[in-house]
C-alpha positions, -999 to 999 in steps of 0.1 A, spaced: -153 122 902 -137 150 884 -159 175 866 -145 191 835 -139 227 839 -145 252 812 -107 255 807 -100 218 805 -81 206 774 -110 187 758 -133 217 762 -107 240 747 -102 216 718 -139 215 712 -141 253 712 -111 255 689 -127 230 664 -160 249 665 -141 282 658 -121 266 630 -153 254 614 -168 289 616 -137 304 601 -137 280 572 -174 288 565 -171 325 568 -136 333 554 -148 336 518 -177 360 525 -154 380 549 -126 383 522 -153 394 497 -166 420 521 -132 434 528 -124 434 490 -156 453 483 -145 479 509 -116 486 485 -88 466 502 -63 447 480 -59 410 485 -29 412 509 -45 439 530 -78 420 531 -60 389 542 -43 409 570 -76 424 581 -93 391 580 -66 376 602 -70 405 627 -107 399 626 -105 362 633 -79 368 661 -102 394 678 -131 370 674 -111 342 690 -101 364 719 -137 376 724 -154 343 716 -167 340 752 -185 373 747 -206 360 718 -242 357 727 -263 337 701 -295 352 716 -284 387 704 -270 379 669 -260 352 645 -223 344 646 -218 357 611 -233 391 620 -211 393 651 -180 384 631 -188 410 604 -193 436 630 -158 429 642 -145 430 606 -163 463 601 -145 478 631 -111 464 620 -117 477 584 -127 512 595 -97 514 618 -75 506 588 -93 531 566 -88 558 592 -51 549 594 -44 550 557 -68 579 547 -71 565 512 -64 591 485 -74 586 449 -44 595 427 -52 618 398 -29 598 375 -48 566 382 -81 584 376 -69 598 343 -57 564 332 -92 549 338 -110 578 321 -88 576 290 -96 540 282 -90 531 246 -118 522 222 -133 489 234 -138 476 199 -100 474 195 -94 459 230 -100 424 242 -129 417 265 -106 409 293 -89 443 291 -122 460 288 -135 443 319 -103 453 338 -108 489 328 -144 487 340 -133 472 373 -107 500 377 -133 526 370 -156 510 396 -128 509 421 -121 546 415 -158 555 418 -161 534 451 -129 550 465 -145 584 461 -174 574 483 -174 578 521 -164 548 541 -200 544 552 -212 543 516 -185 518 506 -195 496 535 -232 498 527 -226 488 491 -202 461 501 -227 445 525 -254 446 499 -232 428 475 -226 398 498 -255 375 490 -254 357 523 -264 389 542 -300 401 543 -308 437 548 -316 428 584 -282 412 590 -264 441 573 -283 466 594 -273 447 626 -236 448 615 -237 486 610 -259 491 640 -290 507 625 -326 497 618 -334 478 586 -353 508 572 -324 531 579 -301 506 562 -323 504 531 -323 542 529 -285 543 533 -282 517 505 -304 536 482 -285 568 488 -251 551 485 -261 535 452 -272 569 439 -238 585 449 -220 555 433 -239 561 401 -230 598 402 -193 590 407 -195 564 379 -210 589 355 -183 615 364 -157 591 352 -172 587 317 
């Protein structure tokens, strides 16, 4: 009569399968979140990999009574992203800003080029915001997260998150208008 221990191969396999299913479900929203924080695709992939690795290592610490798995994972991603932001100290290059501001007449440019210019302008405006504002706007853009879930990720009340979101949107609008 052998009882399975928590470290038995079949238990480890079950945990791995459960983790893989969660990764598959959440990788898209996680990439989108990291992209909205201003990371390019390659960096977002690296940060997502770091996030999933940290989540796997800390999987035993997850407590479903305290948070949903997605909220817990996004909290890890937030910490990983903010560490990366602190390391790179993103600087907006003047030449890039000038290029976006001097966009040619849209009537003479295809819609695809115009959309790319608008995206570049948005990226510059977002890059000028604080890391907290970037994160708040990114979380609100991910449809799977409610204000309550986003508040749990950043570690504040829902009311505080809503206030941060309103202020972040106002600052983004101001930066957008400065680029016109």
